[in-house]
Each structure stands twice: as C-alpha cells, then as structure tokens.
C-alpha positions, 0 to 999 in steps of 0.5 A: 500500500505504501508503494501505491501512495508514494507513486500517487504522490509522485504523479500528483507532483508531476501533474501540478508541475506540468499544469504550472508550466503550461500556464506560465508558457500560455501567459508568456505566449499571450503577452508575445501575441499582444506585443508583436501582433502574432498568432498563438503559433507564431508567439510560441515559435518566437518563445521557442527560438529564444529558448533555443538561442539562449540554451535555456529550457522553454519553461524556465525562460517563460518563468523568468519572463513572468517573474521579471516583466522587464526582462522581455527584451530577451526575446 
C-alpha cells in the first residue's frame, strides 16, 4: 500500500508541475501575441527560438519572463 501512495504522490507532483508550466508558457505566449501582433503559433515559435538561442529550457525562460516583466527584451 505504501508503494501505491508514494507513486500517487509522485504523479500528483508531476501533474501540478506540468499544469504550472503550461500556464506560465500560455501567459508568456499571450503577452508575445499582444506585443508583436502574432498568432498563438507564431508567439510560441518566437518563445521557442529564444529558448533555443539562449540554451535555456522553454519553461524556465517563460518563468523568468513572468517573474521579471522587464526582462522581455530577451526575446
């Protein structure tokens, strides 16, 4: 029973992280859309290119942009 609970807790943590990551990426994508007049796909592609160019995970770049609104110059 302990193994089942441990695995369930891991799943919960993983799902929460995925939901948070998706939310943050969505927020940044929306900002990029508004600032640059891009479609959702275009904004995501711009974010992905910036992530690759800086060799930073996309979710980490998105988190940085959300937490530091003046850091939008990295795109």
